N, C-alpha and C positions, 0 to 999 in steps of 0.2 A: 097343628095338623100337618101331616106329611103327604105330599103328592109324589107319584111316580109317573114319569113320562117315558115311553119306550123310544129308544134311539139307537141307531147303528153307528153314529159318529159323535154323539154327545152334544150336537148342535141343532139337529133337525129331528122331527118326529119320524119314527120308522113307520112304513105304510101298514104293517101288520104286527100287532102287539105280541102275538105268540111266537113270532120268528125274529123278534128284535135281538140285537147283539147285546143290548144292555138297557138300563133304565137310569135316567137322571132323577135324583131324589132332591126334592126341595122341602124345606121347612117353611110353612106359611104362618105368619102371625097377623095380627089385626091389620096393619098397614105396611107390611114388609114381607119379603121373601128372601130366602138364603139358600143357595145351592150347597147341598151337603156332600153329594158324592155322585159318581157315575159307577154303577154296579154292573159288572159284566155277567152275562149268562154263561155258565159253564155247562157244556153238554154232559148229560148224565150217562150216555152210552154211545160212544162213537162207532162201535161195531154195528149198531143198528142201521147206520147210514150206508153200509156196504151191502146189505142184504137186498134181495129182490122183493119189492112190495107185493103183497098178496091181495090188497084191496081191489075190488072191482073198479073203483074210481080211478085207480092208478094204472090199470091195464098192464101191470107187470113192468113198470119202470125199473131201471137198474138200481135206483137209489130212492129212498124215501124223500129226499130233498130235490130230486130232479123236477124241473118245471116249478120249483118253489113249493112243492107239496110236502107236508110233514105230518107224521102221525105221533109225534112225541107226546109224552106225558107232561102236563103243565106243572107238575110239582116243583121242578127246579125254579121256574119263574115265580110261582106262588110263594115259595120259601124265601126267595130273594127280596120280595117286596112285602113280606108279611107284616112289617111294622108301619106300612103306609095305609092311609085312610081312603085314598081315591087314586085311580089311574086315569090320566087324561091322555087320550089316544086318537089316532086317525081312523083306525079300524081294528076289529078283532072278531074272531069267529064265535058263534053261539056257545060252543063248548067252553071256551076260555071265559066268556062272560058269566056263564053259569058257575064255573069253578071259582071265579073271583067272588061271586055272590055268596057261595057256600062258606067262604073264608071271611065274610064280612067286609070285603073290600068293594067299594063302589067303582063304577067305571062310567066315564063320560067321554063323548066323542066331540072333536072340534075340527075346524077347517084350518086353523093356523098351522104353520109348518115349522116355525122356529121355537125351540125350547124356551128361550128367555121371554119371548112374546106371550107364550102360554102362561108361564108363571106370573108375569107382570099383570096380564089381563085377569087371570084368576084372582089374584090378590086384590085387584081393584073392583072385583065383581062385575067385570065387563066382558068376560069370556062367554061367548055363545056356546052353550053345551047342548049337543044334539043327543037324542035318545039312541040313535043308531049310527054306526060308522060304515065305511065301505070296506068290504072284505070279499075279494073274488079269487082267493087262492085255489079254489077248486075248479076254476075254469082253465082249460088247457088250450 
């Protein structure tokens, strides 16, 4: 089984899966885990970041990413982790959760913040997996 954990630094969990800079990938076996890679997310279109957002929720911010708001397509993230069985995260928006589900990738949320702790606890069946994470990227 392969797990993907969103991370901006390769050591700690990113607060929002859809905006993570990358994913740490682990191979989980019966009583062991092995870090395979840190896969970085490549932006699919940097020109979109320069445009003025037309969404009512954005109120015309100068950039889609201003105040941490993003309208990006999740296909880049989904393709990056397509060989994984589950994403273990701190938070994710409902659209990404749905997109993962459509690709057959499960998502679980946890309180732990360090990547290695998550992999170890998951392997030991001691990771408390929550049904929902905290995602407040739409609050300004």
